[in-house]
N, C-alpha and C positions, 0 to 999 in steps of 0.2 A: 503494501500499499504506500502511495506516495506521501511523502511529508506535507503537512500543511501548516501555512504560516500561521501564528498566532497574534502577531502584531506587527506593525509597520512603524519604521521612524528612520532617522537620518544620522549616520555617523559623523560626527564633527571634529574634524582635526584642522585645529587653527581656524582659517577662514574656508576651509574646504569642507563640503558637506557631500557625504556618499549615502545615496538612499538605500536601504537595507530592509531585509524582511527576518522576522525572530520565528524560529523553529525549536521546539522542543528536541534537546537532545537525548533525553531519557524519558522512559514511560514506565510509571509504576505498574508491578504485576503482583500485588499482594491479594490474598485471598480475603474478599469481603463477605460479610454475612449478613443476611436481613433478620430483624428481630421480631419472632412470630409467637402467637399465642399457642400455647400449648396443645389445647384442645381442638380448635377451629382451624389452626394453621394460618391466621389471618395476619398480615402485618399490623405492629402494635406503633401508636404513636407516642413520643415522649411529651411530658407536660411540665411545666415550672410549678412547684408547689412550694408553699411555705414549711419550712423545717420544723415549726414550732404547733401550727395547728393541722399542718396535713393538706390544707385547702388549695385549690389550684389559683394561681395568681394570672389574672386576665394579662394579655400581651400589651394593652395599653398602660398598664400599671408597672409595668417592668422598667427599669432605669440602669444604666451602667455607672458602677463607681468604683474608685481606686481607693484601696485600703491603706492609708499614710501610717496609722498606727493601729493596733489590735481592737476592732469595734468602730473604729473611725474611719468614715469613707468621704472622698470627695465625689459628688455625683457630677456625671457630664452627659449634657443633653445631646441630642443628634447634631442640633446646629452648631453646637461648640465643636463637636469633632469634624463636621464639615468645614469649618473655618479654620482648622489646623491643617487639612491636608495641602500636601504641596501642589504647587501651581503645575496645571498640566502642560506637558511638552512632548514632542517628536524627537527632541535632540538627544543622541548619545554621545556626550563630551567626553573627549578624550584629554586628560589634565596633564599627562606626560606617560615616558616610557621607562621602564624599571627591567632588570635582569629577570630571566623566567625562573631564576631560583630564589629571588629575593621575597617571594611571598610564601610563607609557611603554609603547609598541606593543609593545616584546620581551619584556614580562613576560607578555603573554597567550599561553596554551598551547594549551587544547582547550576548545570551546564545548557548553553543553548547555543545553536547554531544562528549565525548570520549570514543570511544568502543575500545574493545580489538583488535589487529592484531597479532594473534599468539597465544602464551602461554598465557592462561587465569587466571592461579594460581595466579602470582604475581599482575594481573591487579585488581582482587576483592578483595585480600589482601590488596591493598592499598585504595580501595574504602571503605573498612570495617574500616580501620584504622583512615581515615578522618571522617567517620561518629561517631565512639566512642568518638572521641578526640575533635569534635567540632572545627577543624582547617580548615583554606582554605590556600592553597598554592599561593604564588606571582609568576606568570609564566611570561616568556618573550620568543616571537619565531616571526619569519618571515613568512608571507604566502601572496604569490602572490604580491610581491614587496612592500609589507607594513610591518612595524614593529609594534608588538603589545604587549601590557601588560596585563595580565588577572588575574582572581581568580581561582584557581582549588578547587571544591569542590565535595561532593558526594551526590547524590539524588537516592533513591530507588536502592541502590547497583550498581549504576553506576558513572562514573565521569563526572561532569560538567564543562567545562572552559568558562568562561564569560568574554569577553574584558572588559577592565577598560578605562573609558575616563583619559585624562590627567588632572593635577591639574588645568592648566589653562581654562579647560573648565566647570569646576565646580563651582558653587556659594554658599558659606557657608551660615548658617542660620544666623550668625551674620553680614551677609552684607545686610540681610532684614531692611527695616525700623523700627524702634524701636516701641513698642505699645504705643499709646496715652490713654489717659483717664484712669479711675480708674481701679484698680484690680479686678477679680472676686471676690464676696463674698464667705464666707464659704458655705453658702447654696447652692449659683450656683455651686461650684465645687462639693458639695455632690451630686446635682441632676443630674449633668454630669457624675458622677461616676455610680450613679443609673441606669441611661441611657444607658451607655456603657455595665454594667452587664447583663441588659435585652436583649441586643442585641449581646451577645455572641452566638456563633454557630462554625460550621464545614465550611471551604471553599469548596464549591461545583463549580466546573469550568462551570458545564452546566447552572448555573443559570447566567452566565455573557456572554452576546452576544453583537456583533455589531448591535444594532437596526437601525442604519443609513443605513447599508450596506443591511441588509435583507429589509427594507422598499424600498430601491432603486431597487435591484434585483425583489421584488414582483411587483413594478410598472413596471419596463420593460418587466416582462413576461405578465402580463395583456395587456399593450400596443401593444406588438409584436402579441396577438390574436386579435387586432382589438378594443380592448376596451379603453374607457376613464376613467380610475380610478380616484376616487376623494381621497384627503389626507385631514385628519381632522387637523385643525390647533393645533398648540400646544399652551396650556393655560399656562399662569404665575400667580403665586401667589404673593401677595403683601408681602412684607418683614415686620416684626415687629421689634422694636429697644429693647424689652424687652428680655434678654437672659432667666431670671427667668420663663417668660411667654411661651416661646418656648419650655422649655426644660420640663416643668410641661405638656404641652399640648401634646409633644410627648410621655411621660410616660404614660400619659392617654390613648392616642391611642393605645399604644402596649399593655395595659393591656385589652382594650376593644377588641383588634384583638385576644388577647390568649383566652378571654372568650367565642369567638363566634366561634373559632376553636374547 
């Protein structure tokens, strides 16, 4: 199925504007269930109720509130929220370019493809430049009443725009608990390097699947046909405390597997 554009805009670099179309680069494939009445199998609706009385609260009586301290809220009306929305725009403004390695991985959120919308020569020239220079552009734009910051890069000759999380949403590595106990020995480091080198290969997306989703859908298909499928229990292995032993056994297993192949 051909990709469908979900938004149109203009990529702005200085005084130059490049018309583009935005396409989703990922598609959510989670298993979604409907909430049903057990006896009649009808879909049920959710209602807002008061936790004190259990009575349903009418839609017109519901307000949005932000809790500033326990039990104290600031009430926001819809007109308040409307006035705070960013100004609508079709510009995707590039404020600068940085090294492709300058943005930590945890900042990246959701990727989109940017496709050409009209003249394609300037579009593919920019994609080629980003590929050859290994640079990513820092982008700012407004889409559907929300302001975004993103990273503009090139992939397979096309432009990719990934939304970035704000600094307050990202946890830096130095905020993690400091390592306790002894440092790894040289032998353990050398064994780990050897293990990594033995596992080197090419990335093949077809090898990585959502096994839970596949098991659920297979179970549903069998149950829909009147079968009572059985699922094998997931086995767990005992952990060992010796890093040296773990690495040595892993390397031996890999060598044995390669000889058998």
